[in-house]
N, C-alpha and C positions, 0 to 999 in steps of 0.2 A: 574671867580675867579683866581687869581694868584696862581701859583704852588710854594709850599715850598721847600726849599732845604733840602735834608735828612741830618740827623746828621752827616753821614759818609762823606757826600761832604763838609759840613761846615767845619769839622775838617780838611780836606785835603786842604781848602783855607787859611790857616794860614801861615803867614810869619815866624813863630817861629820854629825853629829845635834844639833840645837838642842833642849835639853830645859828645861821650866819645873820645874826642881827645884834644891835646894841643892847645892853643889859637893860636899860630903861624902857626901850621898845618892847622887850619881852615882858617886863613887869607890868606895863601898861596893857598889853594884850591880854595877859592872865587876869587882869583886874576886870577888864570889859567883859570878858567871857566867864567870870566868876570861877576862875580855876585856882585851886589851891597850890602853892608853890613850897616844896619841902627844902629845896636848895637851888641855888643860882649861882653858877661858877663861870667867870670870865676864862676862856681858853686860850693858851699861848698860840695856838694855830688861828686864832681869829673866831669870833662868834662866841656863844655861851652854851653852857651845858646846864640844861633845865632838867630838874627831878620835880614832878608834880606831886601832890598828895594822893592822888589816885590814878589808876589805869584809865579810868573813864576821862579823866582831864587831860591825860597824856594823849589819848585818841582825839578828843576833841581839837587839841592844839595842832596835832598832826595833820588833821583836815583842813583846819583854818590857815595853817601857815606852810602848806605842802611845798611851795616853791623855795622856802627858806631853809628847809631840813638839809643839814650836812650829811652826805653819804660818805662812808668809808672811815678811816681811823681820823682820831683827832688827838692833839697833844694838850694834856692837861697840865695844870700847874701843880707842882709837888706840894702835898699838904704839909709834909715834916721836912726839916731841914736834912740833907744828906749826911752832915756831920754834926756831932754834938759839941756844944760850946766848951765842955770841960776836958 
């Protein structure tokens, strides 16, 4: 029977990292560390939501910017309008 990944390990495998930094600073850190960026979103609650191109890149940025990681829930900007224009 195959082993299941523990919940802690599954969470660590995410490519998403929420950081309490300015967008430009996050881009620069990723550039310096040669980490590919899939998406970078400014959060309504402050900081940015970074989606890296790989799990390894996310782990590298988590280690490098450990003190800047946002813990808990964040408020994202809605991607689509709540009402349609027609």
